C-alpha positions as CSV (number, residue, x, y, z in Angstrom):
1,X,-33.6,21.2,-28.2
2,X,-35.2,24.4,-27.0
3,X,-38.6,22.9,-26.8
4,X,-37.4,20.0,-24.7
5,X,-35.6,22.3,-22.3
6,X,-38.7,24.5,-22.1
7,X,-41.0,21.5,-21.4
8,X,-38.7,20.3,-18.6
9,X,-38.6,23.8,-17.0
10,X,-42.4,23.9,-17.1
11,X,-42.6,20.5,-15.4
12,X,-40.7,22.1,-12.5
13,X,-43.2,24.9,-12.0
14,X,-45.6,23.2,-9.5
15,X,-42.8,22.3,-7.1
16,X,-41.2,25.7,-7.4
17,X,-44.6,27.3,-6.6
18,X,-44.9,25.2,-3.6
19,X,-41.4,26.1,-2.4
20,X,-42.4,29.8,-2.6
21,X,-45.9,29.3,-1.2
22,X,-44.8,27.5,1.9
23,X,-42.0,29.9,2.6
24,X,-39.0,27.6,2.0
25,X,-37.7,29.8,-0.9
26,X,-38.2,33.4,-1.9
27,X,-39.4,34.6,-5.3
28,X,-35.9,35.9,-6.1
29,X,-34.4,32.4,-5.2
30,X,-36.9,30.6,-7.4
31,X,-36.0,32.9,-10.4
32,X,-32.3,32.1,-9.8
33,X,-33.0,28.4,-9.7
34,X,-35.0,28.6,-13.1
35,X,-32.1,30.5,-14.6
36,X,-29.4,28.1,-13.4
37,X,-31.5,25.0,-14.3
38,X,-32.1,26.3,-17.8
39,X,-28.4,26.5,-18.4
40,X,-27.8,23.1,-17.1
41,X,-30.7,21.6,-19.1
42,X,-29.2,23.1,-22.3
43,X,-25.9,21.3,-21.5
44,X,-27.7,18.0,-21.1
45,X,-29.3,18.2,-24.4
46,X,-26.4,19.0,-26.6
47,X,-25.4,16.8,-29.5
48,X,-22.0,16.1,-27.9
49,X,-22.6,15.1,-24.2
50,X,-20.1,15.7,-21.4
51,X,-20.1,13.6,-18.3
52,X,-19.0,16.6,-16.1
53,X,-22.3,18.3,-17.2
54,X,-24.4,15.4,-15.8
55,X,-22.5,15.4,-12.5
56,X,-22.8,19.2,-12.2
57,X,-26.6,18.9,-12.8
58,X,-27.0,16.1,-10.2
59,X,-24.9,18.1,-7.7
60,X,-27.0,21.2,-8.1
61,X,-30.2,19.3,-7.6
62,X,-28.7,17.5,-4.5
63,X,-27.7,21.0,-3.2
64,X,-31.3,22.1,-3.5
65,X,-32.4,19.0,-1.6
66,X,-30.0,19.7,1.2
67,X,-31.1,23.4,1.4
68,X,-34.8,22.4,1.5
69,X,-34.0,20.0,4.3
70,X,-32.2,22.7,6.3
71,X,-34.9,25.2,5.8
72,X,-37.7,22.7,6.8
73,X,-35.8,22.2,10.1
74,X,-35.4,25.9,10.6
75,X,-39.1,26.8,10.1
76,X,-40.4,23.4,11.5
77,X,-42.4,22.7,8.3
78,X,-42.6,18.9,7.5
79,X,-45.6,18.8,5.0
80,X,-45.9,18.4,1.1
81,X,-42.9,16.2,0.7
82,X,-44.7,14.4,-2.3
83,X,-45.0,17.8,-4.1
84,X,-41.5,19.1,-3.3
85,X,-38.8,16.5,-2.6
86,X,-40.2,13.6,-4.5
87,X,-40.1,15.3,-8.0
88,X,-36.5,16.4,-7.3
89,X,-35.4,12.9,-6.3
90,X,-37.2,11.4,-9.3
91,X,-35.4,13.8,-11.6
92,X,-32.0,13.1,-10.1
93,X,-32.6,9.4,-10.6
94,X,-33.5,10.0,-14.2
95,X,-30.4,12.0,-14.8
96,X,-28.3,9.3,-13.3
97,X,-29.9,6.7,-15.5
98,X,-29.2,8.7,-18.6
99,X,-25.6,9.2,-17.5
100,X,-25.0,5.5,-16.7
101,X,-26.6,4.4,-20.0
102,X,-24.2,6.8,-21.8
103,X,-21.0,5.9,-19.7
104,X,-21.7,2.2,-18.8
105,X,-18.0,1.5,-18.0
106,X,-17.7,4.2,-15.3
107,X,-18.3,2.2,-12.1
108,X,-17.8,5.2,-9.9
109,X,-20.8,6.9,-11.6
110,X,-23.0,3.8,-10.9
111,X,-21.8,3.8,-7.2
112,X,-22.5,7.5,-6.9
113,X,-26.2,6.7,-8.0
114,X,-26.3,4.0,-5.3
115,X,-25.0,6.4,-2.6
116,X,-27.6,8.9,-3.6
117,X,-30.4,6.3,-3.3
118,X,-29.2,5.2,0.1
119,X,-29.0,8.8,1.5
120,X,-32.4,10.0,0.2
121,X,-34.3,6.8,1.2
122,X,-35.2,5.5,-2.3
123,X,-34.1,2.0,-1.4
124,X,-36.5,0.4,-3.8
125,X,-34.4,2.0,-6.5
126,X,-31.1,0.6,-5.2
127,X,-32.0,-3.0,-6.4
128,X,-32.7,-1.7,-9.9
129,X,-29.5,0.2,-10.1
130,X,-27.5,-2.8,-8.9
131,X,-29.3,-5.1,-11.3
132,X,-28.4,-2.9,-14.2
133,X,-24.8,-2.5,-12.9
134,X,-24.2,-6.2,-12.5
135,X,-25.6,-7.0,-16.0
136,X,-22.7,-4.9,-17.4
137,X,-20.0,-5.5,-14.7
138,X,-20.6,-9.1,-13.7
139,X,-16.8,-9.6,-13.9
140,X,-16.2,-7.6,-10.7
141,X,-16.7,-9.7,-7.6
142,X,-16.6,-6.6,-5.3
143,X,-19.8,-5.3,-7.0
144,X,-21.7,-8.6,-6.3
145,X,-20.6,-8.4,-2.6
146,X,-21.7,-4.7,-2.4
147,X,-25.1,-5.5,-4.0
148,X,-25.7,-8.5,-1.6
149,X,-24.7,-6.4,1.4
150,X,-27.1,-3.7,0.3
151,X,-30.0,-6.2,0.1
152,X,-29.1,-7.5,3.5
153,X,-28.5,-4.2,5.3
154,X,-30.7,-1.6,3.5
155,X,-33.6,-3.7,2.4
156,X,-33.4,-6.4,5.2
157,X,-33.8,-9.1,2.6
158,X,-31.6,-12.1,3.3
159,X,-33.3,-14.1,0.5
160,X,-32.3,-11.5,-2.1
161,X,-28.8,-11.3,-0.7
162,X,-28.4,-15.1,-0.8
163,X,-29.7,-15.1,-4.4
164,X,-27.0,-12.5,-5.4
165,X,-24.3,-14.5,-3.8
166,X,-25.3,-17.7,-5.6
167,X,-25.3,-15.8,-8.9
168,X,-21.9,-14.3,-8.0
169,X,-20.6,-17.8,-7.5
170,X,-21.6,-18.8,-11.0
171,X,-19.4,-16.1,-12.4
172,X,-16.6,-16.4,-9.8
173,X,-16.7,-20.0,-8.5
174,X,-13.3,-19.9,-6.8
175,X,-13.3,-16.4,-5.4
176,X,-12.3,-16.3,-1.8
177,X,-13.8,-13.0,-0.9
178,X,-17.3,-13.9,-2.3
179,X,-17.3,-17.1,-0.3
180,X,-16.2,-15.2,2.9
181,X,-18.8,-12.7,2.7
182,X,-21.5,-15.2,1.7
183,X,-20.5,-17.3,4.8
184,X,-20.6,-14.1,6.9
185,X,-24.0,-13.2,5.6
186,X,-25.5,-16.6,6.5
187,X,-24.2,-16.3,10.0
188,X,-25.7,-12.7,10.3
189,X,-29.0,-14.0,9.0
190,X,-28.9,-16.8,11.6
191,X,-28.1,-14.4,14.4
192,X,-30.9,-12.1,13.4
193,X,-33.4,-14.9,13.6
194,X,-32.1,-16.0,17.0
195,X,-32.6,-12.5,18.3
196,X,-36.1,-12.4,16.8
197,X,-37.0,-15.7,18.4
198,X,-35.7,-14.5,21.8
199,X,-37.6,-11.3,21.7
200,X,-40.8,-13.1,20.8
201,X,-40.3,-15.6,23.6
202,X,-39.8,-12.7,26.0
203,X,-43.0,-11.2,24.9
204,X,-44.7,-14.6,25.2
205,X,-46.3,-14.1,21.8
206,X,-48.2,-16.8,20.1
207,X,-46.3,-17.6,16.9
208,X,-49.2,-19.5,15.4
209,X,-48.2,-21.6,12.4
210,X,-44.8,-19.8,12.0
211,X,-42.0,-21.7,13.5
212,X,-38.2,-21.1,13.5
213,X,-36.3,-24.0,12.0
214,X,-33.8,-25.5,14.5
215,X,-31.4,-26.3,11.6
216,X,-31.4,-22.7,10.4
217,X,-31.0,-21.3,14.0
218,X,-28.0,-23.6,14.6
219,X,-26.2,-22.3,11.5
220,X,-26.7,-25.2,9.1
221,X,-26.9,-22.9,6.1
222,X,-23.5,-21.4,6.9
223,X,-22.2,-25.0,7.3
224,X,-23.4,-25.8,3.8
225,X,-21.6,-22.7,2.5
226,X,-18.5,-23.7,4.4
227,X,-18.5,-27.2,2.9
228,X,-19.0,-25.9,-0.6
229,X,-16.2,-23.3,-0.2
230,X,-13.7,-25.7,1.4
231,X,-14.3,-28.2,-1.4
232,X,-13.6,-25.8,-4.1
233,X,-10.8,-23.8,-2.4
234,X,-8.5,-26.2,-0.6
235,X,-6.2,-23.8,1.2
236,X,-5.5,-23.8,4.9
237,X,-5.2,-20.0,5.0
238,X,-8.7,-19.7,3.5
239,X,-10.2,-22.2,5.9
240,X,-8.7,-20.3,8.8
241,X,-10.2,-17.1,7.6
242,X,-13.6,-18.8,7.7
243,X,-13.0,-20.0,11.2
244,X,-12.1,-16.4,12.3
245,X,-15.5,-15.3,10.8
246,X,-17.4,-18.0,12.6
247,X,-15.6,-17.2,15.9
248,X,-17.3,-13.8,15.9
249,X,-20.6,-15.4,16.6
250,X,-21.4,-17.0,20.0
251,X,-23.6,-19.7,18.7
252,X,-21.1,-21.4,16.3
253,X,-19.2,-23.7,18.6
254,X,-20.2,-26.8,16.6
255,X,-19.3,-25.1,13.4
256,X,-15.9,-24.0,14.7
257,X,-15.2,-27.6,15.9
258,X,-16.0,-28.9,12.4
259,X,-13.6,-26.4,10.8
260,X,-10.8,-27.2,13.2
261,X,-11.3,-30.9,12.7
262,X,-11.1,-30.3,8.8
263,X,-7.9,-28.3,9.4
264,X,-6.2,-31.1,11.5
265,X,-7.3,-33.8,9.1
266,X,-6.8,-32.2,5.6
267,X,-4.2,-29.5,6.0
268,X,-1.4,-31.0,8.2
269,X,1.0,-30.6,5.3
270,X,0.6,-26.8,5.4
271,X,2.8,-24.7,7.8
272,X,-0.1,-22.2,8.1
273,X,-2.1,-24.8,9.8
274,X,0.6,-25.6,12.4
275,X,1.2,-21.9,13.0
276,X,-2.5,-21.3,13.7
277,X,-2.9,-24.4,15.9
278,X,0.2,-23.4,17.9
279,X,-0.9,-19.8,18.5
280,X,-4.3,-21.1,19.8
281,X,-2.5,-22.5,22.8
282,X,-1.9,-18.9,24.0
283,X,-5.6,-18.5,24.4
284,X,-5.9,-21.4,26.9
285,X,-7.2,-20.2,30.3
286,X,-4.7,-19.9,33.2
287,X,-4.9,-20.7,36.9
288,X,-6.8,-17.9,38.8
289,X,-4.7,-17.9,41.9
290,X,-1.4,-17.8,40.1
291,X,-2.3,-14.7,38.1
292,X,-2.4,-12.5,41.2
293,X,1.4,-11.9,41.1
294,X,3.8,-10.7,38.5
295,X,5.9,-13.9,38.7
296,X,2.7,-16.0,38.7
297,X,1.6,-14.3,35.5
298,X,5.0,-14.8,34.0
299,X,5.0,-18.4,34.9
300,X,1.6,-18.9,33.3
301,X,2.6,-17.1,30.1
302,X,5.8,-19.3,30.0
303,X,3.7,-22.4,30.3
304,X,1.4,-21.3,27.4
305,X,4.4,-20.4,25.3
306,X,5.9,-23.9,26.0
307,X,2.7,-25.5,24.8
308,X,2.9,-23.4,21.6
309,X,6.4,-24.6,21.2
310,X,5.4,-28.2,21.5
311,X,2.9,-27.8,18.7
312,X,5.6,-26.1,16.6
313,X,8.0,-29.0,17.4
314,X,5.5,-31.5,16.1
315,X,5.0,-29.2,13.0
316,X,8.6,-29.0,12.1
317,X,8.7,-32.8,12.3
318,X,5.7,-33.3,10.1
319,X,6.4,-30.3,7.7
320,X,10.1,-30.1,7.4
321,X,10.2,-27.0,5.2
322,X,11.7,-23.4,5.3
323,X,8.2,-21.8,5.7
324,X,7.5,-24.0,8.8
325,X,10.8,-23.0,10.5
326,X,10.1,-19.4,9.5
327,X,6.8,-19.5,11.4
328,X,8.5,-20.9,14.4
329,X,11.2,-18.3,14.3
330,X,8.6,-15.5,13.8
331,X,6.6,-16.7,16.8
332,X,9.7,-16.8,19.1
333,X,10.8,-13.3,17.8
334,X,7.3,-11.9,18.5
335,X,7.3,-13.2,22.0
336,X,10.8,-11.9,22.7
337,X,9.7,-8.3,21.7
338,X,6.9,-8.4,24.3
339,X,7.7,-6.3,27.4
340,X,8.1,-8.0,30.8
341,X,9.6,-7.1,34.1
342,X,10.5,-10.7,34.9
343,X,14.1,-11.3,33.8
344,X,13.7,-15.1,33.9
345,X,11.0,-14.9,31.3
346,X,13.1,-12.6,29.1
347,X,16.1,-15.0,29.4
348,X,13.8,-18.0,28.6
349,X,12.5,-16.4,25.5
350,X,15.9,-15.3,24.3
351,X,17.4,-18.8,24.7
352,X,14.4,-20.3,23.0
353,X,14.8,-18.1,20.0
354,X,18.5,-18.7,19.7
355,X,18.0,-22.5,19.9
356,X,15.4,-22.4,17.1
357,X,17.6,-20.3,14.9
358,X,20.5,-22.7,15.4
359,X,18.4,-25.8,14.7
360,X,16.9,-24.2,11.5
361,X,20.4,-23.3,10.3
362,X,21.6,-26.9,11.1
363,X,18.8,-28.2,8.9
364,X,19.7,-25.7,6.1
365,X,16.2,-24.3,6.3
366,X,16.8,-20.8,7.8
367,X,15.7,-17.9,5.6
368,X,18.2,-15.3,4.7
369,X,16.6,-12.4,6.6
370,X,16.7,-14.5,9.9
371,X,20.5,-14.4,9.9
372,X,20.5,-10.6,10.3
373,X,18.2,-10.9,13.4
374,X,20.4,-13.7,14.7
375,X,23.6,-11.6,14.4
376,X,22.1,-8.6,16.0
377,X,21.0,-10.7,19.0
378,X,24.5,-12.1,19.4
379,X,26.1,-8.6,19.2
380,X,23.7,-7.2,21.8
381,X,24.6,-10.0,24.1
382,X,28.4,-9.4,23.6
383,X,29.0,-12.7,21.8
384,X,31.2,-11.1,19.0
385,X,32.9,-14.4,17.9
386,X,29.5,-16.1,17.7
387,X,28.1,-13.1,15.6
388,X,31.0,-13.3,13.2
389,X,30.6,-17.1,12.8
390,X,26.8,-16.7,12.1
391,X,27.5,-14.0,9.5
392,X,30.1,-16.2,7.8
393,X,27.6,-19.1,7.8
394,X,25.0,-16.8,6.0
395,X,27.5,-16.2,3.1
396,X,28.0,-19.9,2.8
397,X,24.3,-20.5,2.5
398,X,23.4,-17.5,0.3
399,X,26.7,-17.0,-1.5
400,X,25.1,-15.0,-4.4
401,X,23.1,-12.6,-2.2
402,X,24.3,-9.0,-1.6
403,X,22.4,-8.9,1.7
404,X,24.0,-12.1,2.9
405,X,27.6,-10.6,2.2
406,X,26.7,-7.3,3.6
407,X,26.0,-9.0,7.1
408,X,29.5,-10.3,7.7
409,X,31.1,-7.2,6.2
410,X,29.2,-4.9,8.5
411,X,29.8,-7.2,11.5
412,X,33.6,-7.4,10.9
413,X,33.8,-3.7,10.2
414,X,32.1,-3.0,13.5
415,X,34.3,-5.5,15.4
416,X,37.4,-4.3,13.4
417,X,38.7,-7.8,13.0
418,X,39.5,-10.2,10.2
419,X,41.1,-9.8,6.8
420,X,38.6,-7.3,5.5
421,X,40.3,-6.7,2.2
422,X,40.2,-10.4,1.3
423,X,36.6,-10.6,2.5
424,X,35.5,-7.8,0.3
425,X,37.3,-9.4,-2.6
426,X,35.5,-12.7,-2.0
427,X,32.1,-10.9,-1.7
428,X,32.6,-9.1,-5.1
429,X,33.7,-12.3,-6.8
430,X,30.5,-14.1,-5.7
431,X,27.9,-11.5,-6.1
432,X,26.5,-10.7,-9.6
433,X,28.1,-7.4,-10.9
434,X,24.8,-5.8,-11.6
435,X,24.0,-5.9,-7.8
436,X,27.4,-5.1,-6.5
437,X,27.1,-1.3,-5.9
438,X,26.3,-1.6,-2.1
439,X,29.4,-3.7,-1.6
440,X,31.6,-1.2,-3.5
441,X,30.1,1.6,-1.4
442,X,30.9,-0.3,1.8
443,X,34.4,-1.1,0.6
444,X,35.2,2.5,-0.2
445,X,33.7,3.7,3.1
446,X,35.9,1.2,5.0
447,X,39.0,1.9,2.9
448,X,38.7,5.7,3.4
449,X,38.4,5.2,7.2
450,X,41.0,2.4,7.7
451,X,43.5,2.2,4.8
452,X,46.4,4.4,3.6
453,X,45.4,6.9,0.9
454,X,47.5,5.0,-1.7
455,X,45.5,1.8,-1.0
456,X,42.2,3.7,-1.1
457,X,43.1,5.1,-4.5
458,X,43.8,1.6,-5.6
459,X,40.3,0.7,-4.5
460,X,38.8,3.5,-6.5
461,X,40.7,2.6,-9.6
462,X,39.5,-1.1,-9.4
463,X,36.0,0.2,-9.0
464,X,36.3,2.3,-12.1
465,X,36.9,-0.8,-14.1
466,X,33.4,-2.2,-13.4
467,X,31.3,-2.9,-16.5
468,X,28.2,-1.8,-14.6
469,X,27.4,1.8,-15.4
470,X,25.8,2.6,-12.0
471,X,28.9,1.4,-10.2
472,X,31.3,3.2,-12.5
473,X,29.4,6.5,-12.3
474,X,29.0,6.6,-8.6
475,X,32.7,5.6,-8.0
476,X,33.8,8.5,-10.3
477,X,31.7,10.9,-8.1
478,X,33.1,9.4,-4.9
479,X,36.6,9.4,-6.3
480,X,36.5,13.1,-7.1
481,X,35.0,14.0,-3.7
482,X,37.7,11.8,-1.9
483,X,40.5,13.5,-4.0
484,X,39.3,16.9,-3.0
485,X,39.1,16.1,0.7
486,X,42.4,14.1,0.7
487,X,44.6,16.2,-1.5
488,X,42.8,19.5,-2.1
489,X,41.8,21.2,-5.3
490,X,45.0,20.3,-7.3
491,X,44.5,16.6,-6.8
492,X,40.8,16.9,-7.5
493,X,41.5,18.7,-10.8
494,X,44.0,16.0,-11.7
495,X,41.4,13.3,-10.9
496,X,38.8,15.1,-13.0
497,X,41.1,15.4,-16.0
498,X,41.9,11.7,-15.9
499,X,38.3,10.7,-15.7
500,X,36.5,13.3,-17.9
501,X,36.7,11.1,-21.0
502,X,36.1,7.9,-19.2
503,X,32.3,7.3,-20.0
504,X,29.7,6.7,-18.6
505,X,29.7,10.1,-16.7
506,X,27.0,11.7,-14.5
507,X,26.0,15.3,-14.3
508,X,26.8,15.3,-10.6
509,X,30.5,14.5,-11.5
510,X,30.7,17.8,-13.5
511,X,28.7,19.9,-11.0
512,X,30.8,18.7,-8.1
513,X,34.0,20.0,-10.0
514,X,32.3,23.2,-10.8
515,X,31.4,23.7,-7.1
516,X,35.0,22.9,-6.1
517,X,36.3,25.7,-8.5
518,X,33.8,28.2,-7.1
519,X,34.9,27.4,-3.6
520,X,38.4,28.5,-4.2
521,X,39.6,31.9,-2.9
522,X,40.1,33.1,-6.5
523,X,38.0,31.0,-8.9
524,X,39.1,31.0,-12.5
525,X,36.4,31.6,-15.1
526,X,38.4,29.8,-17.8
527,X,38.4,26.6,-15.7
528,X,34.6,27.0,-15.1
529,X,34.1,27.4,-18.9
530,X,36.1,24.2,-19.4
531,X,33.9,22.3,-17.0
532,X,30.7,23.6,-18.4
533,X,31.7,22.9,-22.0
534,X,32.7,19.3,-21.1
535,X,29.4,18.8,-19.3
536,X,27.5,20.2,-22.2
537,X,29.2,17.7,-24.5
538,X,27.5,14.9,-22.5
539,X,24.2,16.5,-21.5
540,X,23.7,19.5,-23.8
541,X,20.9,18.0,-25.8
542,X,18.5,17.4,-23.0
543,X,19.5,19.3,-19.8
544,X,18.2,23.0,-20.2
545,X,19.2,23.7,-16.5
546,X,22.9,23.2,-17.4
547,X,22.7,25.8,-20.1
548,X,21.0,28.3,-17.8
549,X,23.6,27.8,-15.1
550,X,26.3,28.4,-17.7
551,X,24.5,31.6,-18.7
552,X,24.3,32.7,-15.0
553,X,28.0,32.2,-14.6
554,X,28.7,34.5,-17.5
555,X,26.3,37.0,-16.1
556,X,28.1,36.9,-12.7
557,X,31.1,38.9,-11.5
558,X,33.6,36.5,-13.0
559,X,31.9,36.2,-16.5
560,X,31.6,38.2,-19.7
561,X,27.9,39.0,-20.4
562,X,28.7,39.5,-24.1
563,X,29.2,35.7,-24.4
564,X,25.5,35.0,-23.4
565,X,24.2,35.5,-26.9
566,X,26.5,32.8,-28.3
567,X,25.6,30.4,-25.5
568,X,21.9,31.1,-26.0
569,X,22.3,30.4,-29.8
570,X,24.1,27.2,-29.1
571,X,21.5,26.1,-26.5
572,X,18.7,26.6,-29.0
573,X,20.6,24.6,-31.6
574,X,21.5,21.7,-29.4
575,X,18.5,21.2,-27.1
576,X,15.8,18.8,-28.3
577,X,12.1,18.2,-27.7
578,X,10.4,19.7,-24.6
579,X,13.7,20.9,-23.1
580,X,13.7,23.7,-25.8
581,X,10.3,25.2,-24.4
582,X,11.5,24.9,-20.9
583,X,14.8,26.7,-21.7
584,X,12.9,29.6,-23.4
585,X,10.5,30.1,-20.5
586,X,13.3,29.9,-17.9
587,X,15.6,32.2,-19.9
588,X,12.8,34.7,-20.2
589,X,12.4,34.7,-16.4
590,X,16.1,35.0,-15.9
591,X,16.2,38.1,-18.2
592,X,13.4,39.7,-16.2
593,X,15.4,39.2,-12.9
594,X,13.6,36.2,-11.5
């Protein structure tokens, strides 16, 4: 190993001598480099290789390159690059190759090599790196796209990029992203050729035998890619994404017309198509004279929105589905959110949205989340009766949904009307018990605010009977807090005693009672001990913090420090796993005053 390291150090001597000779580095710096490089070389030639050693070596060499670049600029010396930078770059590439051969699965390592090649102008090396990378990671479409983009942008080779995309499609014949980027590449290539032709024509240069193909200049290659993609991936959303790409270029009018025609012929069954076609009506040009005034602009916008709605109306007739109505509602909602100073336009948008919501509901095709928006709009306009009716309709349509039941409950609580107790009972009977916690929380909150304490206590007792642990535990905590606020410490202690054996229990239930005791004018240590002992019965095997809190109480003014040794012994006996180590370290800190 020493011979190999020595040979590699000796190979560096010519470049180091040049660095010193031309004044980029001092003799002391050269010696420092040799010393550091020797250490790094030894690490790279050990029997057990470490990836971090390779990355550290590469980083050190890159730092030298950066320093050489800065010093060249400082002393204005730009010669002997072949004798100084090139050997360093060649060595870094060699180290990268060794690393990627050893750790083939590390994609980030490969990409670091690519990034280095791009930065230090070794573009001929990029193709080789990508070729080796894709031979191993051919299952990753993003890498094929990255390689093709590199050929197109870094090496200016559209032919190589096209070849890579075609190979990528053999491995991923139905990948949308590959087709999208391939389509974009062909359009970029076409645009580049058109610019070249324009510049040559301006210069009035004789092209000789070379001619630009009219088919290629008009985007026929991109059209071929589009037809192949649309034949394999028959989705309206995908076709629209290709149309958006084509719309970026100003020479693709014919191609855009072709894609639009395909959409209107082959994808009329898809709500995405109707949504796209409707929104296109907003882009239609308006009358120039009318746009000079605010009312004129509002009138023009209203006409465009009406044209959009006409397309949506045709869409809901052709595609009578929930997604289609959702697109219509989403469009109307988005237009309503737009700011305008013309009240007439605001009112028009509002009535349009309310009408669409009503019609979608009548068809039983209105999504659950739309009912919330509908109720909010009615409440904002002061139609409380209408809001209550819509909220009730939501529960009829989505009877098993917690969100659907929350809507009428929140609405009626806000309006303070209706038989709330019966409505809560209906909601809890329809919703699955596992999802009922939000309803119980709402019921308790309403009962505390509106009902007699005896009725509220009855609500808590019903909630405690729930078979769902999450409901039962939270209701115990809330019951204890309510008892303290409604009847003081005595009632809270009575509630605690009645519930302390009613599992499941949470740690918060016990800590709340402990805090209530400590809040009294004269806290009783015996009571605190009882609460801690009961909590430790439930959580003593895993909760090291609870033992430490107990110890701190005994070390406090109310406690008896001589009890700490027994509590510590019990903690060490009961705690399990990692909690033992945590307890020991925290207890040590406690003893030292932290």
